C-alpha positions, 0 to 999 in steps of 0.5 A, a space after each residue: 462964168 465967175 469963179 469963186 474961191 473957197 479959201 475966201 469963202 472960209 474966211 467968212 465962216 470958218 467951217 465948210 459946214 457952216 458955208 453949205 448950210 449958210 449959202 443953200 439958205 440964202 440960195 433957197 431965198 433968191 429962188 423964192 423971189 428975195 433981190 440980190 444983194 450984190 451986183 453980178 450978171 444976170 445970167 448967173 445961178 443962184 447958188 453963185 449969187 449966194 457964194 458972192 453974197 456971202 463972199 462980199 459981206 452981206 451975208 452973215 450969220 449968227 451963232 446961238 449961245 451954247 446952253 449949259 
């Protein structure tokens, strides 16, 4: 079993909400057949793969510019 620390993930997104959305969107992509971007145990759950990709910096997000 892989243990991914929330503290390290928070450094990537600065928000638990952004992290949850990013991970869920990536997990959905993986469930639809998208390829893995990290080397990980073949039996790892999709959510674990998504979090590991975020931790390794393979998946990021871009914030939209705020409208005035």
